C-alpha positions in Angstrom: 26.4 12.7 -4.4 23.6 13.5 -3.2 21.0 10.3 -4.1 18.1 11.8 -3.3 18.5 14.9 -5.6 19.4 12.3 -8.2 16.5 9.8 -7.3 14.0 13.1 -7.9 15.2 14.5 -10.6 16.1 11.8 -13.0 12.6 11.1 -13.5 11.5 14.9 -13.8 14.0 15.2 -16.6 13.1 12.1 -18.4 9.6 13.1 -18.5 11.0 16.4 -20.2 13.3 14.8 -22.5 10.9 12.4 -24.0 8.6 15.0 -24.7 10.2 15.9 -27.4 11.3 12.4 -28.9 9.4 11.4 -32.2 10.6 7.9 -32.6 8.1 5.5 -30.2 10.8 2.9 -30.4 13.9 4.9 -29.0 11.3 6.7 -26.7 10.5 3.5 -25.3 14.1 2.4 -24.6 14.9 5.6 -23.2 12.0 5.5 -21.1 13.1 1.8 -19.4 16.6 3.3 -19.4 15.0 6.5 -17.0 13.0 4.2 -14.7 16.1 1.8 -14.4 18.6 5.2 -13.3 15.7 6.3 -10.9 15.1 2.9 -9.5 19.2 2.4 -9.0 19.8 5.5 -6.8 16.5 5.0 -4.7 18.6 1.5 -4.0 21.4 3.6 -3.0 19.3 6.2 -1.4 17.3 3.6 0.5 20.8 1.8 2.1 21.9 5.4 3.2 18.6 6.2 5.2 19.0 2.9 6.6 21.7 3.0 8.4 21.2 6.8 9.9 17.0 6.0 10.6 16.3 9.2 9.6 17.4 11.8 7.3 16.5 15.8 6.5 17.9 17.3 3.2 17.7 20.6 1.5 16.8 22.7 4.8 14.4 20.4 6.0 12.2 20.5 3.0 12.5 16.5 2.6 12.6 14.2 4.7 13.0 10.3 4.8 12.7 7.3 7.4 11.6 3.8 7.2 8.3 4.5 6.5 8.7 6.0 3.2 12.2 5.2 2.0 10.8 1.5 1.6 7.9 3.0 -0.7 10.3 5.1 -2.9 12.2 2.3 -3.5 8.9 0.1 -4.0 7.8 2.9 -6.4 11.0 3.0 -8.6 11.0 -0.6 -8.9 7.5 -1.1 -9.7 7.7 2.1 -12.5 11.2 0.2 -13.7 9.1 -2.9 -14.4 6.0 -1.5 -15.7 8.1 0.6 -18.4 9.7 -2.8 -19.4 6.3 -4.5 -20.0 4.7 -1.2 -21.7 7.5 -1.5 -24.8 5.8 -4.4 -26.4 2.5 -3.2 -25.2 2.5 0.2 -26.4 4.1 -1.1 -29.6 1.1 -3.2 -30.1 -1.1 -0.7 -29.9 0.7 1.9 -31.8 0.5 -0.9 -35.0 -3.3 -1.5 -34.9 -3.8 1.9 -35.3 -5.3 3.0 -31.6 -2.6 5.2 -30.8 -0.2 7.8 -33.1 3.1 9.2 -32.7 2.5 12.2 -30.7 -0.1 10.4 -28.4 2.9 7.9 -27.5 5.5 11.3 -26.9 2.6 11.8 -24.7 2.3 8.9 -22.8 6.3 8.8 -22.4 6.6 12.1 -21.2 3.6 11.7 -18.7 4.4 8.8 -17.6 7.8 10.1 -16.4 6.1 13.0 -14.6 3.9 10.7 -12.6 6.6 9.0 -11.3 8.0 12.6 -10.3 5.3 13.5 -8.4 4.9 10.3 -7.0 8.6 10.1 -5.4 8.2 14.0 -4.8 5.2 12.7 -2.6 6.7 10.1 -0.7 10.0 12.3 -0.1 8.7 15.9 0.8 8.7 17.0 4.4 6.0 19.8 4.1 2.5 18.7 3.8 1.8 21.5 1.6 3.9 20.2 -1.0 2.3 17.1 0.1 -0.8 17.8 -2.0 0.9 19.4 -4.5 2.1 16.2 -5.7 -0.7 14.8 -5.5 -2.6 16.9 -7.6 0.5 16.7 -10.0 0.7 12.9 -10.3 -3.3 13.0 -11.1 -3.2 15.6 -13.8 -0.4 13.6 -15.2 -2.6 10.3 -14.9 -5.9 12.0 -16.4 -4.3 12.8 -19.6 -2.6 9.0 -19.6 -6.3 7.9 -19.0 -7.5 9.4 -21.8 -4.7 8.6 -24.1 -6.8 6.7 -26.6 -8.8 9.8 -27.1 -12.4 7.8 -27.5 -15.6 8.6 -25.8 -15.7 6.1 -23.0 -11.9 7.3 -22.2 -12.6 10.7 -22.2 -15.7 10.4 -19.6 -13.7 8.2 -17.7 -10.7 11.0 -17.3 -13.2 13.8 -17.0 -14.8 11.6 -14.4 -11.6 10.9 -12.9 -10.5 14.5 -12.8 -13.7 15.7 -11.5 -14.2 13.5 -8.5 -10.6 13.5 -7.6 -10.7 17.3 -7.9 -13.2 17.1 -5.4 -11.3 15.0 -2.9 -8.2 16.9 -3.4 -9.7 19.9 -2.6 -11.3 18.7 0.6 -7.6 17.6 1.3 -6.5 20.9 0.6 -8.9 22.3 2.7 -8.1 20.2 5.9 -4.4 20.9 5.3 -5.4 24.6 5.5 -7.1 23.5 9.2 -4.0 22.2 10.4 -2.3 25.4 9.7 -4.6 27.0 11.3 -3.8 25.7 14.4 0.0 25.1 14.0 1.0 28.5 13.2 0.3 29.4 17.0 2.7 27.0 17.9 5.1 27.0 15.1 4.8 30.6 13.7 3.7 31.2 10.0 6.7 30.4 7.8 7.3 27.0 6.7 7.8 25.2 10.1 4.3 25.2 10.7 3.6 23.2 7.3 7.1 20.7 8.1 5.9 17.6 9.4 8.9 16.4 11.1 8.0 19.7 13.3 4.4 19.2 13.4 5.0 15.3 14.7 7.7 16.8 17.7 5.0 19.5 18.5 1.2 17.5 17.8 0.7 17.7 21.6 0.4 21.2 21.3 -2.0 21.6 18.5 -5.7 22.1 19.0 -7.5 18.6 19.3 -10.9 19.9 18.2 -9.4 21.6 14.6 -7.3 18.6 14.3 -10.3 16.2 14.6 -12.0 18.4 12.0 -9.4 18.6 9.3 -8.6 14.5 9.7 -12.6 14.2 8.7 -11.7 16.3 5.3 -8.5 15.1 5.0 -10.0 11.6 5.2 -12.6 12.1 2.6 -10.0 14.1 0.5 -7.3 11.8 0.0 -10.2 8.9 0.6 -10.9 9.6 -2.7 -7.4 9.0 -4.3 -7.3 5.7 -2.5 -10.3 4.7 -3.7 -12.3 3.7 -0.4 -16.3 3.7 -0.8 -18.3 6.0 -1.3 -15.7 8.1 -3.0 -14.5 4.8 -5.4 -16.6 5.4 -8.7 -13.8 7.5 -10.7 -11.8 3.9 -10.0 -13.4 1.3 -11.9 -13.7 3.6 -15.1 -9.9 5.1 -15.1 -9.1 1.0 -15.2 -11.4 0.4 -17.7 -10.9 2.8 -20.1 -7.0 3.9 -19.8 -3.9 1.7 -21.0 -2.7 -0.9 -19.0 0.5 0.2 -17.8 -1.4 2.9 -16.4 -4.1 0.8 -15.1 -0.4 -0.8 -13.4 0.7 2.0 -11.8 -2.6 3.6 -10.7 -3.4 0.4 -8.2 0.2 -0.7 -7.6 1.4 3.2 -6.8 -1.1 6.1 -7.1 -3.4 4.9 -4.3 -0.2 4.0 -1.9 0.8 7.8 -2.1 -2.6 8.5 -1.1 -2.9 6.3 1.6 0.7 7.2 3.0 -0.8 10.7 3.5 -3.9 9.7 5.2 -1.3 7.6 7.6 1.2 10.6 7.9 -1.8 13.0 8.9 -3.4 10.4 11.4 0.1 10.3 13.4 -0.2 13.9 14.0 -3.9 13.7 15.0 -3.2 10.7 17.4 -0.5 13.0 19.3 -2.7 15.9 19.4 -6.3 14.2 20.3 -4.6 11.2 22.1 -7.7 8.7 21.5 -8.1 6.7 18.7 -10.9 8.9 16.9 -8.9 8.7 13.8 -7.8 5.3 13.4 -11.5 4.4 13.9 -12.9 6.6 11.0 -10.2 4.4 8.8 -11.6 1.7 10.4 -15.2 2.6 9.3 -14.5 3.3 6.0 -11.5 0.6 5.3 -14.4 -2.0 6.3 -17.4 -0.7 4.3 -14.9 -0.7 1.2 -13.9 -3.8 1.7 -17.6 -5.3 2.2 -18.8 -3.1 -1.0 -15.8 -3.9 -3.1 -15.9 -7.9 -2.4 -19.6 -7.9 -3.7 -19.1 -5.7 -6.3 -16.8 -8.0 -8.0 -19.5 -10.7 -8.6 -21.3 -8.1 -10.9 -18.4 -7.0 -13.5 -18.4 -8.1 -17.2 -14.8 -6.2 -18.1 -11.6 -7.8 -16.7 -9.6 -4.5 -15.9 -12.7 -3.1 -14.2 -13.2 -6.4 -12.1 -9.3 -6.1 -10.7 -9.4 -3.1 -10.1 -12.6 -3.5 -7.3 -10.0 -6.0 -5.9 -7.6 -2.7 -6.0 -10.4 -1.2 -3.9 -10.8 -4.3 -1.6 -7.0 -4.2 -0.6 -6.8 -0.6 0.1 -9.7 -1.3 2.1 -7.5 -3.7 4.0 -4.8 -1.4 4.3 -6.9 1.3 5.9 -8.5 -0.9 8.3 -5.1 -1.6 9.5 -3.7 1.7 9.7 -6.6 2.4 11.5 -5.8 -0.1 14.0 -2.7 1.0 14.4 -1.0 -1.3 16.7 2.8 -2.2 15.7 1.4 -5.4 14.4 -1.5 -4.3 12.3 0.9 -1.1 11.1 3.3 -4.3 10.2 0.6 -5.8 8.3 -0.8 -2.8 6.0 3.0 -2.3 5.1 3.5 -5.9 4.0 0.2 -5.8 2.2 1.0 -2.8 0.7 4.4 -3.7 -0.9 3.1 -7.5 -2.3 -0.6 -6.4 -3.4 1.6 -3.4 -5.5 3.8 -6.2 -6.8 1.0 -9.0 -7.6 -2.0 -6.5 -8.8 0.5 -4.5 -11.6 1.8 -7.9 -12.3 -2.1 -9.3 -12.8 -2.7 -5.8 -14.6 0.5 -6.8 -17.0 -0.7 -10.2 -18.0 -4.4 -8.9 -18.4 -3.0 -6.3 -20.5 -1.7 -8.8 -23.1 -4.9 -11.1 -22.7 -6.9 -8.4 -24.3 -4.6 -7.7 -26.8 -4.4 -11.3 -27.6 -8.1 -11.9 -27.3 -8.9 -8.2 -28.7 -11.3 -7.3 -26.3 -11.4 -6.9 -22.0 -15.0 -8.5 -21.8 -14.4 -11.6 -19.7 -17.4 -13.7 -21.6 -14.8 -13.7 -24.6 -11.8 -14.4 -23.1 -11.2 -18.1 -23.0 -8.9 -20.6 -22.9 -6.1 -18.7 -22.1 -4.1 -21.6 -20.4 -4.1 -23.5 -23.6 -3.5 -21.0 -26.8 -1.1 -18.6 -24.4 0.3 -21.2 -21.7 2.7 -18.5 -19.9 -0.3 -15.7 -20.4 -3.0 -18.2 -18.6 -0.4 -19.2 -15.6 0.3 -15.9 -15.0 -3.0 -14.9 -14.4 -3.8 -18.0 -12.9 -1.1 -17.6 -10.6 -1.8 -13.7 -9.9 -4.9 -14.4 -9.0 -4.3 -17.2 -6.4 -1.5 -14.6 -5.0 -4.1 -11.4 -4.8 -6.8 -14.0 -3.2 -4.4 -14.6 -0.2 -3.7 -18.4 -1.2 -0.4 -19.5 0.8 2.3 -19.2 0.4 2.3 -15.5 -1.3 3.0 -13.3 1.0 -0.9 -11.5 0.7 -1.8 -14.8 2.8 1.1 -13.8 5.4 -0.3 -9.9 5.5 -3.8 -10.6 5.4 -2.9 -13.6 8.7 -1.0 -10.9 10.5 -4.0 -8.6 10.0 -6.8 -11.2 10.9 -4.2 -11.7 14.2 -3.9 -8.1 15.2 -7.8 -7.4 14.3 -8.3 -10.7 16.7 -6.4 -9.4 19.5 -7.9 -5.3 19.7 -11.2 -5.9 17.7 -12.3 -9.6 18.2 -16.0 -8.7 17.0 -14.5 -7.1 13.7 -13.0 -10.7 12.7 -16.0 -11.9 11.2 -17.0 -9.2 8.7 -13.2 -9.3 7.9 -13.0 -12.8 7.1 -16.4 -12.7 5.2 -15.1 -9.8 3.0 -12.4 -11.7 2.1 -14.3 -14.9 1.0 -16.7 -13.4 -0.9 -14.3 -11.3 -2.9 -12.1 -14.6 -3.5 -15.5 -16.5 -4.7 -16.2 -13.6 -7.3 -12.1 -13.5 -8.3 -12.2 -17.6 -9.5 -15.8 -17.1 -10.6 -14.7 -15.2 -13.4 -10.7 -16.5 -13.8 -11.5 -20.2 -14.1 -13.4 -19.8 -17.6 -11.1 -17.4 -18.9 -8.1 -19.7 -18.2 -9.4 -23.2 -18.5 -12.7 -22.2 -20.6 -13.1 -23.3 -24.0 -10.0 -22.3 -26.5 -11.4 -19.6 -28.0 -10.7 -19.6 -31.9 -9.8 -15.4 -32.7 -6.7 -15.5 -30.1 -4.3 -13.5 -31.9 -0.7 -13.8 -32.1 0.9 -10.8 -30.2 4.3 -10.3 -29.1 4.4 -10.0 -25.3 7.0 -9.9 -22.3 6.2 -12.2 -19.4 9.3 -11.6 -17.5 8.4 -8.7 -14.9 5.2 -10.6 -14.5 6.9 -13.7 -12.9 9.4 -11.2 -11.4 6.6 -10.0 -9.5 5.2 -13.2 -8.1 8.6 -14.7 -7.4 8.9 -11.5 -5.1 5.5 -12.0 -3.9 6.2 -15.6 -2.8 9.6 -15.1 -1.6 8.0 -12.4 0.6 5.3 -15.1 1.9 7.9 -17.4 2.5 10.6 -15.3 4.3 10.8 -11.6 4.4 14.6 -10.4 4.2 16.0 -9.2 7.1 16.8 -5.5 5.6 13.2 -5.4 4.5 11.9 -6.4 8.0 14.4 -4.0 9.7 12.3 -1.5 7.5 9.0 -2.7 8.2 9.7 -2.8 12.4 10.9 0.9 12.1 8.0 2.0 9.8 5.7 -0.2 12.3 6.8 1.3 15.4 6.9 4.8 14.2 3.3 4.6 12.9 2.2 3.0 16.2 3.9 5.8 18.4 7.1 5.0 18.7 9.0 8.4 17.8 10.2 10.0 15.1 
């Protein structure tokens, strides 16, 4: 059985099928079943690739290696747990009248099509198809962000569409520039856009053209990553869209854009034989870290606050991949994993908290640990984990990043540490009164499912204590590939 085809087609067929199911409760169950099936196939695919180190399929159109196959499994897993969380969450939104059955059908269908776009982007071997997949995932999430059809949600979706549309256009121009130099080496066919062939012939590509191309790609895909100053869409999209959408935006979509950037960085490194691309990524990463850390202190909406936390952590990954050493790449891959787990778990908790309190304004969310202990502890533990407290995996990945920075660019350890401390202070400044403050009298009884939250946090804790050999092998292989160890 071709596990790749099964992994890719399951969400596509599920999205089409869910578009015709009118019963919201049945659709929610089928949404979970579809995502669980996708995750099962992704695990089987990952085990298959692990034994071969790399795998090309369908005449070279799709390529899997240690770098992208673990991201396929991570995407499928978070996608599955998000559907489990969204079942009671979206049912409550339907019950209180914020959504109707038609919009619920749109939600379930677009969610699976978003998953398809993500998996397509991670597995394709064609840099043009990679661009198309990001556009597909963007269009699906634009419809999800505007799901409530309020003026604020439509404005947020419009800003998201315009800014990311401009970013995607710049990324397309960068891709065209890569083709401009690659067709002289590989011809005018599909081969000139095939990443594995481009990587094998990177030294033959024009370094000047590749350098210019990366500048456009950095701004274009960096917009999707949420890097400063192209980040303005992200807080609005988080604040106005349904919480499951916030979870997959932070936990998954940003990863795909960064994945694309790193793939192109590998080509530019091989072409220019310099650290130009890495230095650009480090610059954007450091500036984004400091801006996001300071912006955390100015927020009033809980989902917007954690969206700036997402910008902070994507900046850390960008900075780490920019350093480019095996240790820094290992730290970035580990951070990508634990951030996806912890941040999505936090948004699960935040979504339920907003339903319980009837608001997303942090000043009106109080005493969670008293009237909803599971929710209060979930928010407290999640915040501690994402802030980098030991023994969670975020602490380990940030420690490895700090070590890699100290080895390669010791003078940058000061702003790096400063940004992390400012961000930590911003998070606990607001979370502490929400958890321990005076008990709110207007808390509502809401059916919640905290199981996905604690599963995510438990996995993040496990990765902080001891990385399983299988996952560590993936990380080592991928880090060696990213650092220039070969395909």
